[in-house]
C-alpha positions in Angstrom: -6.1 -10.5 31.6 -5.2 -7.9 29.1 -7.5 -7.8 25.4 -5.8 -9.2 22.9 -6.7 -7.6 20.0 -7.0 -9.1 16.1 -6.0 -6.9 13.0 -8.8 -4.6 11.3 -10.6 -6.7 9.1 -12.6 -4.6 6.8 -16.5 -5.7 6.0 -16.2 -5.5 1.9 -13.0 -4.9 -0.1 -9.8 -4.4 1.1 -10.8 -0.6 3.2 -12.9 1.3 4.5 -15.0 0.3 7.9 -14.8 -2.4 9.5 -14.0 -4.6 12.5 -11.4 -6.3 15.0 -12.0 -8.8 17.7 -10.8 -8.8 21.2 -9.8 -11.9 23.5 -9.2 -12.4 27.1 -8.3 -15.0 29.7 -8.9 -15.3 32.9 -11.6 -16.7 35.5 -12.2 -13.5 36.7 -13.3 -12.2 33.7 -17.0 -11.1 33.0 -16.4 -11.3 29.2 -14.1 -12.8 27.1 -14.7 -11.4 23.5 -15.8 -8.6 22.2 -15.8 -7.0 18.7 -14.7 -3.0 18.0 -15.3 -1.2 14.9 -12.4 0.2 12.9 -11.4 1.7 9.7 -8.7 1.1 7.6 -7.9 4.1 5.4 -8.8 3.7 1.4 -6.0 5.5 0.4 -2.4 4.5 -0.5 -1.7 4.0 3.5 -4.2 1.0 3.2 -1.3 -1.1 2.9 -0.3 -0.1 6.2 -3.4 -1.0 7.9 -5.7 0.2 10.5 -3.1 -0.2 13.8 0.1 1.2 12.3 0.2 5.2 12.3 2.8 6.9 10.4 4.2 10.3 10.8 5.1 11.2 7.4 8.1 13.6 5.4 7.4 15.6 2.3 7.5 14.2 -1.1 11.1 13.7 -2.5 12.6 15.3 -5.3 10.8 12.8 -8.6 13.5 10.5 -9.8 13.6 11.1 -13.8 14.7 7.5 -14.3 12.0 5.7 -12.5 9.4 8.4 -12.7 8.8 7.8 -8.6 8.9 10.0 -5.9 9.1 8.6 -2.5 8.5 9.4 0.8 9.7 7.8 4.5 7.0 7.8 6.9 8.2 6.9 11.2 5.7 5.0 13.2 4.1 7.3 15.4 1.5 4.5 17.3 0.9 1.1 17.2 -2.8 0.3 18.3 -3.4 -2.8 20.3 0.3 -4.1 20.3 0.2 -4.5 16.5 3.6 -5.8 15.1 4.2 -2.3 13.1 7.8 -1.6 11.1 9.6 1.5 12.8 10.0 3.1 9.0 8.2 2.6 6.0 8.8 3.9 2.7 6.1 4.5 -0.1 7.0 5.7 -3.7 4.0 7.0 -6.5 4.5 7.9 -9.8 5.6 11.2 -11.1 6.2 13.1 -14.1 6.5 11.6 -17.7 9.0 8.5 -18.4 11.1 10.0 -21.3 11.4 7.3 -23.5 15.4 6.6 -24.3 14.9 6.8 -28.9 15.9 3.3 -29.6 12.8 1.9 -28.6 11.2 4.0 -30.8 13.2 3.4 -33.8 12.8 -0.7 -32.9 8.8 -0.4 -32.7 9.3 1.3 -36.7 11.1 -0.9 -38.0 8.2 -3.2 -36.6 5.9 -2.1 -38.3 8.0 -2.0 -41.6 8.1 -5.2 -41.5 4.4 -6.3 -40.9 4.0 -3.9 -44.4 6.3 -6.2 -46.0 4.7 -9.6 -44.8 1.1 -8.0 -46.4 3.0 -7.3 -49.7 4.5 -11.0 -49.6 0.8 -12.4 -49.2 
C-alpha cells in the first residue's frame, strides 16, 4: 500500500531537525515502517509545521491601532498528504504603539495617591 506519514516531530524543542514516521499495510510489503528526517523552520513559519508550504505575499501596511502588520500566504504544496489550510494570515509587531493621553494621566494620579498615603503613615 501507500506510505502514510505522520507529522514532523522535532528531536528537541519545538522546531529544527526531527523525524516523521511512515507506515504502510499490505501482504506484499517487505517494509511496513520507516523513519524519515525532516525539519521544522525555527522562525514564524514553524506554526505551520514542516508539511505545509506557503507562498507569502509582501507585508501589508502597519496598522497604527494594533501596531501589527499582516501578510497572507496561499498553499503552495502539502507534503505527505498533510491537512493544510488553503490560505493563512500571519501578523507581526511593527512601529510604536502610540499611547492615548488619558492612560498616562491615570498613572500619574496613582503615583500621587501613593505619595499621599505615605504622608498619612
